[in-house]
Backbone as a ProteinNet text record, in pm:
[ID]
protein_1_A
[PRIMARY]
MPERQSSRKDAIRNREAVLAAADALFTRRESPEDVTMADVAAAAGVGKGTLFRAFGDRAGLLRALYEARLEPIRQAVETGPPPLGPGTPPRDRVPALLDAILCFKLDNRRLALALEEGGTSSPYRAEHYERWHSLLRAVLEQIPGLTDSDFTAHALLAATRADLVEHLTGEEGVPRERMRPRLANFVTKVLASGPPQGLTAEE
[TERTIARY]
2713.9	2581.4	2588.3	2676	2687.5	2725.7	2812.8	2855.1	2738	2651.9	2534.9	2436.6	2417.4	2327.4	2380	2512.4	2573.3	2553.1	2567	2546.3	2401.9	2309	2167.8	2137.4	2194.8	2174.6	2233.2	2349.5	2410.8	2321.4	2263	2176.6	2051.8	1994.3	1876.8	1912.3	2028.4	2072.8	2098.7	2161.9	2188.7	2058.9	1963.2	1835.1	1763.2	1763.6	1699	1769.5	1903.3	1979.7	1950.2	1939.4	1909.3	1770.1	1671.7	1535.2	1526.1	1596.6	1596.6	1663.2	1774.2	1843.7	1758	1696.9	1611	1491.9	1436.1	1322.5	1360.7	1475.4	1519.6	1548.6	1610.9	1644.6	1520	1423.4	1301.2	1220.6	1233	1161.5	1224.7	1357.5	1428.5	1433.8	1451.4	1470.3	1340	1350	1231.8	1170.4	1257.4	1209.2	1257.6	1171.8	1213.9	1327.8	1332.7	1436.3	1574.4	1578.2	1707.7	1777.4	1704.5	1761.3	1810.4	1939.5	1997.6	2033.1	2058.3	2100.6	2233.7	2322	2450.5	2429.1	2333.3	2301.5	2257.1	2168.9	2115.1	2224.6	2308.3	2416.8	2510.9	2545.5	2636.7	2573.2	2446.3	2377.5	2362.2	2346.8	2329.3	2462	2571.4	2701.7	2724.8	2665.9	2685.5	2731.6	2783.6	2825	2705.9	2722.6	2613.3	2577.9	2677.2	2650.7	2554.4	2572	2480.3	2339.3	2327.9	2197.2	2128.5	2200.7	2141.5	2110.7	2192.9	2163.4	2036.4	2016.6	1900.9	1770.6	1777.5	1653.6	1643	1745.7	1739.9	1770.5	1690	1710.4	1640.3	1637.9	1577.4	1427.5	1361	1217.4	1192.4	1280.4	1266.2	1284.7	1377.4	1397.7	1274.8	1220.3	1100.5	983.8	967.2	857.2	874.9	998.2	1023.8	995.3	1036	1011.4	862.1	795.3	650.5	576.7	614.7	548.5	575	695.5	728	641.3	622.5	539.3	390.9	352.5	212.1	168.5	262	231.9	124.7	126.8	20.5	-119.8	-131	-261.9	-303.9	-209.7	-243	-293.4	-229.8	-274.7	-414.3	-441	-573.7	-680.1	-645.8	-739.9	-766.4	-662.6	-675.5	-736.9	-702.6	-746.5	-799.1	-803.4	-840	-989.9	-1028	-1168.9	-1220.7	-1351.9	-1406.6	-1336.4	-1327.1	-1396.6	-1315.1	-1188.1	-1105.6	-1114.9	-1139.2	-1135.8	-1246.8	-1232.1	-1325	-1467.1	-1489.1	-1623.7	-1708.1	-1654	-1725	-1827.5	-1948.7	-2044.8	-1981.6	-2003.7	-1933.7	-1952	-2072.7	-2094.2	-2015.1	-1976.8	-1891.6	-1743.5	-1716.1	-1575.7	-1512.1	-1586.6	-1529.6	-1476.9	-1557.7	-1503	-1386.5	-1390.2	-1280	-1151	-1161.2	-1043.3	-984.7	-1072.3	-1023.7	-960.3	-1017.6	-961.2	-823.7	-809.5	-680.2	-574.6	-613.6	-520.2	-479.4	-577.7	-549	-455.4	-485.9	-402.2	-260.5	-248.1	-115.9	-37.2	-104.1	-32.5	-3.8	-88.8	-58.2	62.8	73	185	312.8	299.9	415.4	416.5	397	377.1	491.5	613.5	726.7	750.4	739.1	759.9	652.3	526.3	416.6	431.4	470.9	488.6	602.8	713	826.9	791.1	714.4	678.4	581.9	482.1	381.5	434.4	533.5	584.9	710.8	773.8	904.7	905.2	789	785.4	807.9	852	875.6	752.6	654.7	532.9	413.8	295.3	175.3	160.9	128.1	108.1	-8.7	-99.1	-214.8	-180.4	-56.5	-8.7	81.2	106.1	191.7	123.2	203.3	147.7	63.4	112.4	37.9	-95.2	-97.3	-224.3	-322.2	-274.3	-362.3	-419.1	-340.8	-389.1	-503.1	-486.6	-593.5	-717.2	-693.8	-806.7	-884.5	-814.3	-879.6	-961.4	-906	-977.9	-1103.6	-1089.5	-1204.7	-1312.8	-1271.1	-1368.3	-1446.3	-1376.4	-1442.6	-1542.8	-1507.5	-1600	-1718.1	-1691.4	-1798.5	-1898.4	-1849.9	-1938.7	-2039.4	-2013.6	-2104.8	-2217.8	-2213.5	-2314.6	-2429.6	-2548.6	-2662.7	-2693.5	-2717.9	-2757.1	-2642.8	-2521.5	-2407.2	-2353.6	-2342.4	-2295.5	-2152.7	-2088.3	-1953.5	-1854.7	-1837.2	-1747.8	-1601.9	-1566.1	-1428.8	-1395.8	-1479.2	-1454.7	-1469.7	-1567.8	-1589.7	-1467.2	-1405	-1283.9	-1172.7	-1156.4	-1056.2	-1086	-1212.5	-1251.4	-1227.4	-1259.1	-1238	-1088.5	-1010	-866.3	-801.7	-859.1	-805	-807	-902.6	-913	-803.3	-727	-618.5	-481.8	-473.3	-342.8	-245.3	-119.6	-18.8	0.3	-7.4	11.8	-103.3	-225.7	-338.5	-324.6	-287.8	-267.4	-159.3	-51.3	57.4	9.4	-69.7	-121.8	-212.6	-302.8	-399.1	-331.2	-236.1	-169.5	-64.6	9	117.5	73.8	6	-32	-153.6	-253	-376.3	-383.7	-291.9	-287.2	-406.1	-465.7	-580.9	-530.4	-575.1	-528	-595.8	-532	-583.8	-726.9	-755.2	-886.7	-998.2	-963.8	-1064.4	-1066.3	-949	-940	-1012.2	-999.9	-1062.1	-1214.6	-1283.5	-1429.6	-1474.4	-1395	-1431.2	-1425.2	-1322.6	-1314.3	-1429	-1457.2	-1566.1	-1699.9	-1722.9	-1846	-1854.7	-1742.2	-1736.9	-1767.2	-1704.3	-1725.5	-1872.5	-1930.5	-2071	-2161.7	-2135	-2215.6	-2201.1	-2078.7	-2056.3	-2133.5	-2128.9	-2196.3	-2347.7	-2398	-2542.7	-2601.3	-2515.5	-2565	-2570	-2654.1	-2660.2	-2618.7	-2623.8	-2588.6	-2682.9	-2635.3	-2723.5	-2838.4	-2949.7	-3067.6	-3032.3	-3073.2	-3045.4	-2916.8	-2834.5	-2709.3	-2713.9	-2643.6	-2627.4	-2480.2	-2447.3	-2308.3	-2234.1	-2305	-2239.8	-2203.6	-2273	-2244.4	-2125.3
2693	2643.3	2507.8	2491.8	2361.7	2251.6	2287.2	2188.9	2145.1	2240.6	2208.6	2121.6	2155.4	2075.9	1933.9	1921.2	1789.3	1707.2	1773.2	1703.8	1657.5	1744.2	1709.1	1589.8	1591.7	1479.6	1350.7	1362.3	1244.5	1189.2	1278.2	1235.6	1164.5	1220	1157.7	1021.3	1015.8	890.5	785.4	826.4	734	684.1	774.2	735.9	632.9	658.3	565	429.6	432.2	306.8	228.7	300.3	235.5	173.6	248	195.4	74.2	79	-34.3	-156.3	-133.2	-243.8	-303.3	-216.5	-264.2	-340.8	-289.8	-355.8	-498.5	-512.6	-644.6	-737.4	-685.8	-769.7	-818.7	-730.2	-771.3	-869.8	-861.2	-954.7	-1093.3	-1097.7	-1226.2	-1298.5	-1225.6	-1289.7	-1346	-1458.1	-1524	-1444.5	-1389.6	-1312.6	-1169.2	-1071.5	-931	-902.2	-977.6	-955.6	-993.7	-1070	-1109.8	-995.7	-888.7	-775.5	-669.9	-640.4	-540.2	-414.8	-308.4	-184.2	-205	-288.9	-317	-389.4	-481.4	-552.2	-454.2	-363.3	-267.3	-174.4	-126	-35.8	-104.3	-230	-303.7	-326.4	-364.1	-390.5	-263.6	-149.6	-22.5	42.1	-8.3	49.7	182.9	201.3	324.9	288.7	386.3	363.9	362.9	299.5	296	436.2	523.1	660.6	730	706.7	763.8	713.9	585.9	524.5	588.3	602.8	658.9	807	879.5	1021.7	1039	952.6	965.3	918.3	813.1	751	746.1	782.2	784.1	650.1	551.2	417.8	315.9	190.6	84.8	109.3	154.7	183.3	294.1	395.1	502.9	454.2	360.8	303	222.4	144.6	66.1	156.8	265.5	358.8	420.6	458.9	521.7	424.3	299.4	199.6	170.3	161.5	138.2	251.3	374.9	490.3	496.2	460.1	461.6	361.5	244.2	142.4	180.7	254.4	289.5	409	483.1	609.6	597.3	496.9	488.1	475.9	402.3	388.7	521.2	590.5	719.4	817.7	820.7	910.5	873.5	742.9	698.1	737	729.5	763.2	913.4	991.2	1136.4	1204.8	1158.4	1231.6	1141.8	1011.5	919.7	902	824.6	796.5	688.6	658.5	546.5	415.4	317.6	314	369.3	407.9	456.1	607	679.8	825	887.3	1015.9	1084.7	1099.3	1079.1	1091.6	965.7	861.7	734	738.4	685.4	674.7	598.8	643.4	584.9	434.5	382	238	156.7	219.6	153	177.5	294.1	330.3	255.1	231.3	161.9	23.4	-64	-194	-183.6	-83.1	-66	-27.7	59.3	98.6	-20.6	-101.1	-217.9	-319.3	-335.5	-427.6	-378.9	-248.2	-192.5	-215.7	-198.1	-221.9	-368.5	-457	-600.5	-639.9	-595.6	-630.3	-576.2	-455.5	-398.4	-485.8	-531.7	-613	-753.4	-804.5	-932.5	-920.5	-809	-786.1	-747	-702.6	-653	-716.5	-847.1	-917	-893.9	-917.3	-909	-765.8	-672.6	-532	-485.4	-515.5	-473.9	-535.7	-662.7	-730.6	-667.8	-639.1	-578	-441	-363.2	-228.8	-233.2	-322.2	-327.3	-390.3	-479.4	-546.8	-481.8	-394.9	-344.1	-212	-151.6	-21.4	-32.8	76.1	77.2	125.1	181.4	228.1	151.8	187.6	119.4	129	16.4	21.9	111.7	136	220.3	368.7	399.9	537.9	563.9	460.9	477.9	568.3	648.5	747.2	681	569.6	505.6	449.8	399.5	347.7	461.8	566.4	679.1	742	741.5	797.9	714.1	581.6	494.8	503.1	505.3	511	640.8	750.8	880.7	883.7	828.6	825.8	739.4	619.1	529.9	590.3	648.1	709.4	819.5	901.8	1011.5	958.7	850.9	794	726.9	656.9	590.4	691.3	808	911.4	961	933.6	976.5	876	761	657.4	680.1	708.9	733.7	612.3	637.7	531.2	453.2	470.8	399.1	476.4	410.5	476.6	434	515	487.1	456.3	551.7	533	514.3	571	558.6	412.6	346.6	206.4	117.8	145.5	64.7	68.5	185.1	196.1	109.4	110.9	24.6	-122.7	-161.7	-301.9	-348.9	-265.4	-303	-313.9	-221	-226	-347.9	-394.4	-513.2	-633.8	-637.1	-749.6	-746.6	-637.8	-628.6	-618.6	-644.6	-638.5	-734.6	-694.1	-774.1	-910.4	-919.1	-1049.2	-1144.5	-1091.8	-1175.5	-1220.1	-1127.5	-1162	-1269.2	-1254.6	-1352.6	-1488.3	-1488	-1613.9	-1683.5	-1608.4	-1667.3	-1720.2	-1644.2	-1688	-1795.1	-1779.4	-1872.8	-1997.9	-1979.9	-2093.8	-2168.2	-2093.6	-2157.3	-2174.3	-2112.6	-2130.7	-2074.3	-1965.5	-1905.3	-1823.2	-1853.1	-1777.6	-1641.5	-1552.9	-1418.3	-1419.7	-1507.7	-1508.2	-1550.4	-1610.6	-1639.4	-1531.6	-1476.8	-1378.9	-1249.1	-1203.7	-1076	-1079.2	-1179.6	-1180.9	-1203.2	-1275.2	-1294	-1160.8	-1082	-950.3	-862	-863.7	-781.6	-819.1	-948.5	-994.1	-946.9	-952.8	-906.1	-756.9	-678	-532.7	-500.9	-570.7	-548.3	-575.4	-682.1	-715.1	-609.7	-561	-457.7	-330.9	-291.8	-168.9	-182.4	-304.1	-324.9	-347.1	-372.1	-407.8	-287.2	-297.2	-197.1	-261.3	-189.9	-247.3	-361.9	-465.9	-573.1	-518.5	-590.1	-544.8	-528.5	-414.6	-389	-312.3	-295.9	-221.5	-99.6	3.8	122.9	145.1	234.2	261	314.5	384.9	444.2	338.7	226.6	122.7	38.6
-1090.1	-1128.7	-1199	-1304.1	-1368.8	-1270.5	-1172.2	-1073.4	-986.4	-948.1	-866.1	-944.3	-1072	-1155	-1171.7	-1184.5	-1197.4	-1070.4	-954	-826.7	-812.1	-856.8	-848.3	-938.7	-1058.8	-1150.8	-1093.9	-1029.7	-967.4	-857.6	-778.2	-669.3	-723.1	-830	-890.8	-948.5	-1014.5	-1075.2	-966.2	-857.1	-746.8	-684.3	-668	-608.3	-696.6	-826.3	-919.1	-917.9	-909.3	-906	-778.6	-666.4	-538.4	-540.9	-590.3	-595.5	-687.7	-800.3	-892.8	-828.3	-757.2	-691.5	-579.8	-501.1	-392.9	-448.5	-555.9	-621.2	-661.4	-726	-771.9	-654.1	-549.7	-434.9	-361.9	-340.3	-270.8	-353.8	-485.3	-572.4	-566.7	-558.4	-563.7	-430.1	-321	-191.2	-136.9	-68.1	-14.1	100.3	187.4	301.8	292.4	320.6	318.3	415.7	524.7	624.7	573.1	463.9	407.7	335	307.3	232.9	332.2	328.7	417.4	337.4	410	344.9	273.6	331.4	267.1	133.9	131.5	7.2	-101.1	-62.3	-159.4	-209.6	-117.6	-158	-256.2	-227.1	-314.6	-451.3	-453.2	-580.6	-664	-595.4	-666.1	-703.9	-647.9	-676.8	-608.1	-490.4	-414	-273.3	-201.1	-64.3	30.6	145	243.1	289.8	295.6	337	242.4	113.1	12.9	36.6	69.1	92.5	212.7	321.6	442.7	428	353.2	331.1	248.5	153.9	64.5	128.4	211.4	261	413	482.5	628.7	692.1	664.4	718.5	629.3	673	591.8	571.1	676.8	664.8	563.4	561.1	464.7	321.8	302.2	169.8	127.4	220.6	189.5	151.1	225.2	194.8	57.5	25.1	-104.6	-219.1	-203.4	-307	-319	-205.6	-202.8	-274.3	-242.9	-304.4	-454.5	-496.1	-639.1	-714.4	-657.3	-721.9	-718.4	-615.4	-597.6	-681.6	-735.2	-802.4	-911.4	-998.8	-1100.8	-1040.3	-930.8	-865.4	-804	-742.5	-681.2	-786.2	-901.2	-1007.2	-1055	-1066.3	-1109	-1006.9	-877.9	-771.3	-767	-785.3	-770	-892	-1011	-1131.2	-1242.3	-1220	-1326.4	-1344.2	-1445	-1472.2	-1378.1	-1383.7	-1307.4	-1348.1	-1257.7	-1128.3	-1011.2	-1033.9	-922.3	-903.1	-1011.1	-1005.5	-924.1	-892.5	-801.9	-855.9	-986.5	-1040.1	-1026.8	-966.1	-953.7	-840.5	-860.1	-749.3	-632.4	-508.5	-393.9	-377.4	-405.5	-389.7	-491.8	-601.7	-700.5	-670.5	-614.7	-594.7	-478.5	-371.9	-255.9	-293.5	-359	-397.5	-495.4	-583.8	-678.7	-606	-505.9	-428.3	-353.6	-291.8	-217.2	-311.4	-429.7	-527.5	-573.7	-592.5	-634.2	-525.8	-399.4	-288.9	-284.1	-296	-293.2	-407.2	-528.4	-643.3	-626.2	-571.5	-548.2	-450.9	-345.7	-247	-299.1	-384.4	-448.9	-540.3	-609.1	-701.1	-628.1	-503.4	-426.4	-287.5	-284.5	-156.4	-58.8	-102.6	-9.8	37.4	-54.4	-17.6	79.6	50.2	137.8	275.5	280.4	407.9	487.8	420.7	489	543.8	468.2	511.4	629.6	623.5	729.4	857.9	845	964	1018.9	939.2	978.1	1051.6	1072.1	1139.3	1289.4	1348.8	1493.3	1569.6	1499.1	1564.1	1507	1550.1	1505.1	1353.6	1286.1	1140.5	1102.3	1196.8	1168.8	1173.3	1213.5	1211.7	1091.8	1012.6	895	793.5	725.1	631.4	523.3	466.8	357.9	407.3	531.9	585.8	612.4	674.3	705.4	578.4	470.6	345	288.5	287.3	238	326.6	457.7	550.6	533.3	520.1	503.1	374.7	266.5	139	149.4	202.3	214.9	303.6	414.6	505.8	435.5	358.2	286.8	184.5	115.3	17	87.3	195.7	271.2	327	364.4	418.4	315.2	188.7	82.2	58	125.5	104.4	202.1	155.1	243.9	331	458.9	550.4	611.3	561.2	617.3	736.8	850.3	972	1005.4	1086.7	1137.1	1025.2	937.3	824.2	867.7	982.5	1031.7	1060.9	1141.6	1174.5	1051.5	967.5	847.3	757.1	744.7	663.4	721	854.3	918.3	890.4	906.9	889.7	745.8	649.8	510	477.7	528.3	503.2	568.2	679.1	745.9	653.1	561.7	467.6	361.5	355.2	256.2	322.6	451.4	519.1	453.1	446.2	377.5	442	576.4	640.4	608.3	595.5	556.1	410.7	323.6	182.7	170.2	246.3	243.6	293.9	401	455.4	354.7	294.5	201.8	75.7	23	-100	-72.4	39	68.3	142	256	340	285.3	238.9	193.7	43.2	-28	-172.5	-247.5	-195.5	-262.8	-381.5	-502.8	-619	-629.1	-703.6	-724.7	-778	-873.8	-937.1	-841.7	-728.7	-625.6	-518.1	-487.9	-379.9	-414.7	-537.8	-575.9	-566.3	-622.2	-606.7	-462.7	-384.3	-243.9	-169.2	-196.8	-134.3	-181.6	-311.3	-365.4	-301.5	-281.1	-218.1	-73.3	-2.7	136.2	143.9	55.8	56.3	26.7	-68.9	-103.8	15.9	88.9	206.8	315.7	335.1	436.5	400.7	275.8	233.8	239.2	227.7	226.8	365.8	463.8	597	689.3	790.2	896.5	1027.1	1139.7	1268.2	1303.9	1375.8	1420.1	1503.8	1503.8	1577.9	1725.7	1780.7	1922	1944.6	1838.2	1851	1762.8	1802.5	1719	1696.2	1603.9	1573.3	1694.8	1783.2	1899.7	2003	2003.5	2101.1	2060.7
[MASK]
+++++++++++++++++++++++++++++++++++++++++++++++++++++++++++++++++++++++++++++++++++++++++++++++++++++++++++++++++++++++++++++++++++++++++++++++++++++++++++++++++++++++++++++++++++++++++++++++++++++++++++

């Protein structure tokens, strides 16, 4: 039993060391593609085999690091007070959720970009995307008169894609203090608008 507990503690310690090393490397390197599994293993002081056993592959490591950084936001969304928590009126909660996503991606630009661009399947099938989409859709469905919450959730999330955030901050030099109110204004307009005249949600 003591031996098993020691092995479990070693595994937890190794996992924490790997996540810390990966976190530091993704923060320092200019491009996410510059960070390899060998780099992370060396920085964490573990063998590559340990890395692959714990995370499966590079995408698995990216997901684990992303989820670790996202945990405070998830707790606020699931059990926290307004404006992110479940007791918030839907018209207030939707812009707050989008703002939280945007701020997270601004704070984690390289990691978010690596995760969204590095998958082998559609980014819209990724677990983290489906979770945000499902949450937004559920909140949008609570807004009277708003139709097609499924598509609206996709459209709103498109405004927070990591490649767009990277383009706006890097190529166009848009600062955070301008990007956040612009997104909030866009979300407000979407929530206030209906289908164009002559069109319905089904069309």
